[in-house]
C-alpha positions as CSV (number, residue, x, y, z in Angstrom):
1,X,155.4,64.6,135.3
2,X,156.0,61.1,136.4
3,X,157.2,62.3,139.8
4,X,154.2,64.6,140.2
5,X,151.8,61.7,139.5
6,X,153.7,59.5,141.9
7,X,153.4,62.1,144.6
8,X,149.8,63.2,144.0
9,X,148.1,59.9,143.4
10,X,148.7,57.2,146.0
11,X,146.4,54.6,144.5
12,X,148.0,52.6,141.7
13,X,144.8,52.5,139.5
14,X,144.3,56.3,139.8
15,X,147.9,56.9,139.0
16,X,147.7,54.8,135.8
17,X,144.4,56.4,134.8
18,X,145.7,60.0,135.3
19,X,149.0,59.4,133.7
20,X,147.4,57.5,130.8
21,X,145.0,60.4,130.1
22,X,147.9,62.9,130.3
23,X,149.9,60.9,127.8
24,X,147.0,60.5,125.5
25,X,146.4,64.3,125.5
26,X,150.1,64.9,124.7
27,X,150.1,62.2,121.9
28,X,146.9,63.6,120.3
29,X,148.4,67.1,120.3
30,X,151.6,65.7,118.7
31,X,149.6,63.9,116.0
32,X,147.2,66.8,115.2
33,X,149.8,69.6,115.2
34,X,150.6,69.3,111.5
35,X,146.8,69.8,110.8
36,X,147.3,73.5,111.8
37,X,148.7,74.1,108.4
38,X,145.5,72.8,106.7
39,X,143.9,76.3,106.4
40,X,147.0,77.6,104.6
41,X,147.1,74.6,102.3
42,X,143.4,75.0,101.4
43,X,143.6,78.8,100.9
44,X,146.8,78.8,98.9
45,X,145.9,75.6,97.1
46,X,149.5,74.6,97.6
47,X,151.2,71.9,99.7
48,X,154.4,73.8,99.7
49,X,154.3,74.3,103.4
50,X,153.1,70.7,104.2
51,X,155.9,68.2,104.2
52,X,154.9,64.9,102.7
53,X,157.3,62.7,104.6
54,X,156.0,64.1,107.9
55,X,152.5,63.3,107.0
56,X,153.4,59.8,105.8
57,X,155.4,59.0,109.0
58,X,152.6,60.4,111.1
59,X,150.1,58.0,109.4
60,X,152.4,54.9,109.5
61,X,153.3,55.5,113.1
62,X,149.7,55.8,114.1
63,X,148.8,52.6,112.2
64,X,151.6,50.6,113.7
65,X,150.8,51.7,117.3
66,X,147.1,51.2,116.7
67,X,147.8,47.6,115.6
68,X,149.9,47.1,118.7
69,X,147.2,48.5,120.9
70,X,144.7,46.1,119.4
71,X,146.9,43.1,120.0
72,X,147.7,44.2,123.5
73,X,144.2,45.6,124.2
74,X,145.6,48.8,125.8
75,X,142.9,51.5,125.6
76,X,145.4,54.4,126.3
77,X,147.6,53.4,123.3
78,X,144.5,52.7,121.2
79,X,142.7,56.0,121.6
80,X,145.5,58.4,120.8
81,X,147.1,56.4,118.1
82,X,143.9,55.6,116.3
83,X,143.2,59.3,116.3
84,X,146.8,59.8,115.1
85,X,146.3,57.4,112.1
86,X,143.1,59.2,111.2
87,X,144.9,62.5,111.4
88,X,147.7,61.2,109.2
89,X,145.2,59.9,106.7
90,X,143.5,63.3,106.6
91,X,146.9,64.9,105.9
92,X,147.7,62.5,103.1
93,X,144.3,63.0,101.5
94,X,144.7,66.8,101.7
95,X,148.2,66.4,100.2
96,X,146.9,64.3,97.3
97,X,144.1,66.8,96.6
98,X,146.4,69.8,96.4
99,X,149.6,68.3,95.1
100,X,148.9,68.9,91.4
101,X,147.7,72.5,92.0
102,X,151.0,73.4,93.7
103,X,153.0,75.7,91.5
104,X,156.4,74.4,90.8
105,X,159.3,76.7,91.1
106,X,161.7,76.2,88.2
107,X,165.0,77.0,89.9
108,X,166.8,79.4,87.6
109,X,170.5,78.9,87.8
110,X,172.3,82.0,86.9
111,X,175.5,81.4,85.1
112,X,178.6,82.5,86.9
113,X,180.7,85.2,85.4
114,X,183.5,83.6,83.6
115,X,186.8,84.1,85.3
116,X,189.6,85.3,83.1
117,X,193.2,85.0,84.3
118,X,195.4,87.8,83.0
119,X,199.1,87.3,82.8
120,X,201.5,90.1,83.6
121,X,204.6,90.6,81.5
122,X,207.3,93.2,81.7
123,X,207.9,93.5,78.0
124,X,208.0,91.8,74.7
125,X,211.3,89.8,75.5
126,X,209.9,88.3,78.7
127,X,207.2,85.8,78.5
């Protein structure tokens, strides 16, 4: 994509604007993709299909990059990552709402059949 933008846009400002918008769109898609599972979480009242650590990492990553964008005053980084931190917060709120209603599977461990070793003898005098 970098090569396409270099070849299509000859002006430096237009190149930065177009590439920034493209990267923002990709970043927003990345941050909001875990939200596609929201309907399933709400209908099943279970967070079984929504990984907690992914939601937490999504939120923390968005917050860190938003803070960096505010320090640097970069609008392209600020827009997508602030939406990403909001998306991560929504995921964590949803997780906390449905965590207790998630049915817990008690893993049943079936005992293994005991293994009996039989010894073979040729007769009473041989042991």
